[in-house]
Each structure stands twice: as structure tokens, then as C-alpha cells.
C-alpha positions as CSV (number, residue, x, y, z in Angstrom):
1,M,0.0,-0.2,0.0
2,S,1.1,3.6,-0.7
3,K,1.3,6.2,2.0
4,S,-1.8,8.2,2.9
5,L,-3.0,10.2,0.2
6,M,-6.1,12.1,1.6
7,Q,-5.3,14.9,3.7
8,K,-7.3,16.4,6.4
9,D,-7.9,19.6,4.5
10,D,-8.9,18.0,1.2
11,L,-12.4,18.3,0.2
12,I,-14.0,14.8,0.1
13,L,-17.4,14.0,-1.6
14,V,-19.5,11.1,-0.4
15,T,-22.5,10.4,-2.7
16,G,-25.2,8.4,-1.2
17,G,-24.3,10.3,1.9
18,G,-27.8,9.9,3.4
19,G,-27.7,6.2,2.7
20,F,-26.6,3.3,4.9
21,I,-23.0,2.7,3.9
22,G,-22.7,6.4,2.9
23,G,-23.7,7.7,6.4
24,H,-21.1,5.4,8.1
25,M,-18.5,6.6,5.6
26,V,-19.1,10.2,6.5
27,K,-19.2,9.4,10.2
28,T,-15.9,7.6,10.0
29,L,-14.1,10.4,8.0
30,R,-15.4,12.9,10.6
31,D,-14.1,10.8,13.6
32,Q,-10.7,10.5,11.6
33,G,-10.3,14.1,11.5
34,F,-11.4,15.1,8.2
35,H,-13.2,18.4,8.3
36,R,-14.0,19.4,4.7
37,L,-16.9,16.8,4.0
38,R,-19.7,17.1,1.5
39,A,-22.4,14.4,1.7
40,V,-24.9,14.2,-1.1
41,D,-28.0,12.4,-1.6
42,R,-31.4,12.8,-3.4
43,K,-33.4,11.9,-0.5
44,P,-35.0,14.8,1.8
45,F,-32.7,15.3,4.6
46,E,-35.2,14.0,7.2
47,E,-35.0,10.6,5.5
48,W,-31.4,10.4,5.8
49,Y,-30.1,7.6,8.0
50,Q,-27.3,9.8,9.5
51,I,-26.9,13.6,9.1
52,F,-24.1,15.9,10.6
53,D,-24.4,19.6,11.2
54,D,-20.5,20.2,10.4
55,V,-20.9,18.5,7.1
56,E,-21.9,20.3,3.8
57,N,-25.2,18.3,3.1
58,L,-26.6,18.7,-0.3
59,Q,-29.9,17.2,-1.7
60,L,-29.2,16.7,-5.4
61,D,-30.3,14.1,-8.0
62,L,-27.2,12.6,-9.3
63,A,-28.7,11.0,-12.3
64,F,-28.5,14.4,-14.0
65,L,-25.0,15.8,-14.9
66,D,-25.6,19.3,-13.5
67,G,-26.3,17.8,-10.1
68,C,-23.0,15.7,-10.3
69,Q,-21.2,18.8,-11.3
70,T,-22.5,20.8,-8.3
71,A,-21.5,17.7,-6.0
72,A,-18.0,17.4,-7.4
73,K,-16.9,21.0,-7.6
74,G,-13.7,21.5,-6.0
75,T,-13.4,18.0,-4.6
76,G,-10.2,16.1,-4.3
77,Y,-11.6,12.5,-3.6
78,V,-14.9,11.0,-4.4
79,F,-16.6,8.0,-2.8
80,N,-19.4,7.2,-5.2
81,L,-21.8,5.0,-3.1
82,A,-25.0,6.4,-4.5
83,C,-27.2,4.0,-6.4
84,D,-31.0,2.7,-6.6
85,M,-30.9,-0.8,-4.9
86,G,-32.0,-2.9,-2.2
87,G,-32.3,-6.5,-1.1
88,M,-33.0,-9.5,-3.6
89,G,-36.8,-8.7,-3.3
90,F,-36.1,-5.1,-4.9
91,I,-33.4,-6.2,-7.3
92,E,-35.4,-9.0,-8.9
93,L,-38.6,-6.7,-9.2
94,N,-37.1,-3.5,-10.2
95,K,-34.4,-4.3,-12.7
96,A,-34.9,-1.0,-15.0
97,L,-34.8,1.2,-11.9
98,C,-31.4,-0.6,-10.7
99,M,-30.0,-0.2,-14.4
100,L,-30.9,3.6,-14.3
101,S,-28.2,4.1,-11.8
102,V,-25.8,3.9,-14.7
103,L,-26.6,7.6,-15.2
104,T,-25.4,8.3,-11.8
105,S,-22.3,6.1,-12.2
106,T,-21.4,7.8,-15.6
107,H,-22.2,11.5,-14.7
108,M,-20.1,11.3,-11.5
109,L,-17.1,10.0,-13.5
110,V,-17.5,12.9,-16.0
111,A,-18.0,15.3,-13.2
112,A,-14.7,14.0,-11.1
113,R,-12.8,14.1,-14.4
114,D,-13.7,17.6,-15.3
115,T,-13.4,19.1,-11.8
116,G,-9.9,17.6,-11.7
117,A,-10.6,15.2,-8.7
118,K,-7.5,13.2,-7.7
119,R,-9.4,9.8,-7.1
120,L,-12.7,8.2,-7.4
121,F,-13.9,5.2,-5.6
122,Y,-16.7,3.2,-7.0
123,S,-18.9,0.8,-5.1
124,S,-19.7,-2.4,-7.2
125,S,-21.3,-5.5,-6.0
126,A,-20.8,-9.2,-5.9
127,C,-23.9,-9.4,-8.3
128,V,-21.4,-8.9,-11.1
129,Y,-20.4,-12.4,-10.9
130,N,-21.2,-15.1,-13.5
131,G,-24.3,-17.0,-12.4
132,S,-23.1,-20.3,-13.5
133,K,-20.5,-20.2,-10.7
134,Q,-23.1,-19.7,-8.1
135,T,-25.3,-22.8,-8.4
136,D,-23.5,-24.6,-5.4
137,P,-24.7,-23.7,-1.8
138,N,-21.1,-25.0,-0.7
139,N,-19.4,-22.0,-2.7
140,T,-15.7,-22.0,-1.9
141,G,-15.6,-18.3,-2.9
142,L,-15.7,-16.1,-6.0
143,A,-12.4,-14.9,-7.2
144,E,-12.1,-11.4,-9.0
145,A,-11.7,-13.2,-12.4
146,D,-15.1,-15.0,-11.9
147,A,-16.9,-11.9,-13.2
148,Y,-16.1,-13.2,-16.9
149,P,-17.3,-14.4,-19.2
150,A,-20.0,-12.1,-18.2
151,M,-23.4,-13.4,-16.9
152,P,-24.1,-11.2,-13.8
153,E,-27.3,-10.7,-11.9
154,D,-29.7,-9.3,-14.4
155,G,-30.4,-5.6,-14.2
156,Y,-28.5,-4.6,-11.0
157,G,-25.4,-6.8,-11.7
158,W,-25.2,-5.7,-15.5
159,E,-25.2,-1.9,-14.3
160,K,-22.3,-2.6,-11.9
161,L,-20.2,-4.5,-14.4
162,F,-20.7,-2.0,-16.9
163,S,-19.8,0.9,-14.5
164,E,-16.9,-1.0,-13.4
165,R,-15.5,-1.0,-17.0
166,M,-16.5,2.8,-17.3
167,A,-14.4,3.6,-14.4
168,R,-11.4,1.5,-15.8
169,H,-11.7,3.5,-19.0
170,F,-11.7,6.8,-17.5
171,M,-8.6,5.8,-15.6
172,E,-6.8,4.6,-18.9
173,D,-8.1,7.5,-21.2
174,F,-8.5,10.4,-18.9
175,D,-5.9,9.7,-16.0
176,L,-8.6,9.8,-13.5
177,E,-7.5,7.2,-10.8
178,T,-10.3,5.0,-9.9
179,R,-10.7,2.3,-7.3
180,V,-13.5,-0.4,-7.4
181,A,-14.7,-2.8,-4.7
182,R,-17.2,-5.6,-5.2
183,Y,-19.2,-5.5,-2.0
184,H,-20.7,-8.7,-0.7
185,N,-23.8,-8.2,1.3
186,V,-23.3,-5.4,3.8
187,Y,-25.2,-5.1,7.0
188,G,-25.3,-3.0,10.3
189,P,-27.0,-0.6,12.3
190,W,-28.5,2.8,10.9
191,G,-29.7,1.0,7.5
192,T,-32.9,-0.1,5.9
193,Y,-34.7,-2.8,7.8
194,D,-38.2,-2.7,6.3
195,G,-40.2,-1.5,3.4
196,G,-38.9,-3.9,0.7
197,R,-35.3,-2.7,0.3
198,E,-33.8,-4.4,3.2
199,K,-31.1,-7.3,2.8
200,A,-31.3,-10.6,4.6
201,P,-29.7,-9.8,8.0
202,A,-31.8,-6.9,8.7
203,A,-35.0,-8.5,7.5
204,I,-34.4,-11.5,9.6
205,C,-33.7,-9.5,12.7
206,R,-37.0,-7.5,12.0
207,K,-39.0,-10.7,11.6
208,V,-37.7,-12.2,14.7
209,I,-38.1,-9.2,16.7
210,A,-41.8,-8.7,15.5
211,A,-42.5,-12.5,16.2
212,K,-41.3,-12.0,19.7
213,Q,-43.2,-8.8,20.3
214,S,-46.3,-10.2,18.7
215,G,-46.3,-13.6,20.5
216,K,-46.8,-15.4,17.3
217,H,-43.8,-17.4,17.2
218,E,-43.3,-18.1,13.4
219,I,-41.2,-16.6,10.7
220,E,-41.5,-16.6,7.0
221,I,-38.2,-17.6,5.0
222,W,-37.9,-16.7,1.3
223,G,-36.9,-20.0,-0.6
224,D,-36.1,-23.1,1.1
225,G,-33.4,-21.5,3.4
226,E,-30.4,-23.6,2.1
227,Q,-29.2,-20.9,-0.2
228,T,-25.8,-19.3,1.2
229,R,-24.2,-16.0,1.5
230,S,-21.4,-14.3,3.3
231,F,-22.3,-11.2,5.1
232,M,-20.1,-8.2,5.9
233,Y,-20.4,-5.9,8.9
234,I,-20.4,-2.3,8.1
235,D,-17.3,-1.5,9.9
236,D,-15.4,-3.9,7.8
237,C,-16.9,-2.4,4.7
238,V,-15.8,1.1,5.6
239,H,-12.3,0.2,6.9
240,G,-11.7,-1.9,3.6
241,T,-13.1,1.0,1.4
242,L,-10.7,3.6,2.9
243,A,-7.8,1.0,2.5
244,L,-8.6,0.3,-1.0
245,M,-9.0,4.0,-1.9
246,E,-5.7,4.6,-0.5
247,S,-4.0,1.8,-2.2
248,D,-2.2,1.3,-5.6
249,V,-4.8,-1.6,-6.6
250,R,-6.2,-0.5,-9.8
251,E,-8.4,-3.7,-10.6
252,P,-11.7,-4.6,-8.8
253,L,-11.3,-6.3,-5.5
254,N,-13.6,-8.3,-3.5
255,L,-14.6,-6.7,-0.3
256,G,-16.7,-9.1,1.8
257,S,-16.5,-11.7,4.5
258,D,-15.7,-15.3,3.7
259,E,-17.8,-16.6,6.6
260,L,-20.4,-18.6,4.6
261,V,-23.8,-19.4,6.1
262,S,-27.2,-20.6,4.9
263,I,-30.3,-18.5,5.4
264,N,-31.4,-21.1,7.9
265,Q,-28.1,-20.7,9.8
266,L,-28.6,-17.0,9.7
267,V,-32.2,-17.3,11.2
268,S,-30.7,-19.7,13.8
269,I,-28.2,-17.1,14.9
270,V,-30.7,-14.5,15.3
271,E,-33.1,-16.7,17.2
272,D,-30.1,-17.4,19.6
273,I,-29.7,-13.7,20.0
274,A,-33.4,-13.2,20.5
275,G,-33.7,-16.0,22.9
276,V,-36.5,-17.6,21.0
277,K,-37.4,-20.5,18.7
278,L,-39.7,-19.9,15.8
279,K,-41.9,-22.1,13.5
280,R,-40.4,-21.6,10.0
281,K,-42.7,-21.1,7.0
282,Y,-40.9,-21.4,3.6
283,K,-42.1,-19.1,0.8
284,L,-40.7,-21.1,-2.2
285,D,-41.9,-18.6,-5.0
286,A,-40.2,-15.7,-3.3
287,P,-37.2,-13.9,-4.9
288,K,-33.9,-15.6,-3.6
289,G,-31.2,-15.0,-5.9
290,V,-28.3,-17.4,-6.6
291,R,-28.0,-20.7,-4.8
292,G,-24.6,-20.0,-3.2
293,R,-22.2,-16.9,-3.1
294,N,-19.2,-16.3,-1.0
295,S,-16.1,-14.0,-1.2
296,D,-12.7,-15.4,-2.1
297,N,-10.5,-13.0,-0.2
298,T,-7.0,-14.2,-1.6
299,K,-6.5,-11.0,-3.5
300,I,-7.5,-8.7,-0.8
301,K,-5.2,-10.2,1.6
302,K,-2.3,-10.0,-0.9
303,N,-2.7,-6.4,-1.7
304,L,-4.0,-4.8,1.5
305,D,-2.7,-7.4,4.0
306,W,-6.2,-7.3,5.4
307,A,-9.6,-8.8,4.9
308,P,-13.0,-8.6,6.6
309,S,-12.9,-10.3,9.9
310,I,-15.8,-9.3,12.1
311,R,-17.8,-12.5,13.2
312,L,-21.2,-12.6,11.8
313,R,-22.6,-13.4,15.3
314,D,-20.8,-10.2,16.6
315,G,-22.2,-8.0,14.0
316,L,-25.7,-9.4,14.2
317,E,-25.8,-8.8,17.9
318,K,-25.2,-5.1,17.4
319,T,-27.7,-5.0,14.4
320,Y,-30.4,-6.7,16.2
321,A,-30.1,-4.3,19.2
322,W,-30.3,-1.3,16.9
323,I,-33.3,-2.6,15.0
324,A,-35.1,-3.8,18.3
325,D,-34.6,-0.2,19.7
326,E,-36.1,1.3,16.3
327,M,-39.0,-1.0,16.4
328,S,-39.7,-0.3,20.0
329,S,-39.6,3.4,19.5
330,N,-41.9,3.3,16.4
331,M,-44.4,1.2,18.4
332,A,-44.3,3.7,21.3
333,D,-44.8,6.6,18.9
334,A,-47.6,4.7,17.2
335,R,-49.3,4.3,20.7
336,K,-48.8,8.0,21.4
337,K,-50.6,9.1,18.2
338,V,-53.5,6.6,18.8
339,F,-53.8,8.0,22.5
340,A,-53.6,11.6,21.3
341,T,-56.4,11.0,18.6
């Protein structure tokens, strides 16, 4: 790895700053002493997961070039975390919306190039990987080369793979240094846990909490529960993103845990955290994605001398506690509204 590039007085842009990963990225940069931060999101400020008064917060639609130009003006480093995405239920049912993120991905590259940014990070996804390599639940790990020949997740995966190539060619043709990470299922507090865009860890935490609160001890699981994934806690995601941004690695790099679990095992861990045992009902016709996906961390260990290491159990305990607090607060607010009426 090269010595630290980002200086404390550099203007750093985080797109998707009102989202889950973006909010944590802004918080971490603040905690590390970076004091010129710009967070941009298209959501109204009241819908941002985390927002900080000492950060320049902008509400802009980055699907348009002028929005990206405003966001990128004067920036030295860009973390492009903005995209229209969610869990498998959202991805499988909103392919066109997912692919429209190509506008943001492309326009941010153009704006970063034109403003003279020193470096741009692009958040890609494990959904770029060839589907034929993800048919076995005992997946030993997807290496970076497994993205080709191309057969990614329809919609979302194609947009991510195309935008990876765009980032590469902007580096080759315009000397804009780009860094790309393929995120594998990021989870943690201060993120989506209901509404249809949530990913499996948050959805399962919510379902277990709801079952416990209602006394109806059953849970619906999408698919047969034997499909497998690895899940990366948000702290590992942010740490790895910053390390990659500072590195000399110019090729896409896996950023994910290699702790493979089935969805059934994931449910069991959350049940154990909650201290309950639930009856399982399987929704076999629900969106469930590939059969098995795991991260091969050989390359990240070699290049960064590091890999995500926070145990799933440890991360889920923090995530469960945060969602439980949120749900309890929402129930209390709902009771107050009913009482007031």
C-alpha cells in the first residue's frame, strides 16, 4: 500500500451520503479528523439515516450531470456510493430502476474528471459475478476473475459490471485514478430494515423481533433457506473501502466476509440472540437470487494485507439491538398517536 493520500484539509465527497454505507463513511471520516466533507443524496434530509451539522449536506439528484457537477465542484476525492438498490426482493422486481443507476455512475465519473478530482472510488457488487459459478450452496468463494465471461445478476449486476468498465476506461483514457470494490452483502445498524429494500440480515432481525413482540412465534423464510451467502459488517466495509481508496490496486477487488452461512443458519443465529425459537414457514416462490455466493479473499489479503474479519454473530448482535430499539420506538410513537387521537 502507498502512504496516506487523503489529507485532512482535502474536500471529500460522499455520494449516497444519506444512505446506509454513505452515512457510516461520513461518520468515520469525521471521526478520523477530516473536516471538509460534502455528503450528497437525493432523499430529503429528514430521510437520511445519519446527518451531521458540521458536514456540507446537499440534496441533489445525481442522475443528472448538473447535479454531479455541483456535487463534485472543488473535490479532491470522491466516494461514489449512490445507486438505486436494495435486497433481492427489490433487485429482482426493479431491474430497470437498478440499471438507471448507470446515469449516476457515468455522470459522476464525468464530473470528477472535469473538476480535476485526484481519485474516485466506485462501489460495485458481488452481483457482477457469473451466475453459472453460483449454483452450489457450498460455494468456496468467488475470485475476481469469475466475473468473466459476463453473466451477472440481471439488471443490477449488469449496471455494476458496466460501470466498473467505465471507471477503468476513465482511468486509462483520462488519467482519473479510480478504485473499485465488489461489496458482498453489507449489514449493520443505521440502515434499511423494512419497506422492501432491506437485505437478509436486517429483514430476519426485523421478523424475529416482530415475532417475539407479537407472541406469534413463526417466521417466513424466502426460498428453502438452504441458499448461502456471506455477510460483511459495516465497520469492515468502511475500513476496507478506505484502505482500497488509498492503495495502488487498480483492478476491482472483493470486499466481503468469507464466513459462509445458509439463510437457515442466519435465522438460527438471530433466534439465539433473541432467545426465541420460531416455527419456520418457507415461501418457495419468493425472490431468492443465486444458490450460493461467497467471497474469495485471496487477493485482498495479498494486496492490502487485510480482509474483513468481524464475526457474523458479533455484527448481528449489534444490528439486532439497533433494530429492536428502532421498532420499540416506532411502536411507542404509534401508541402516542393513537392516544392523542
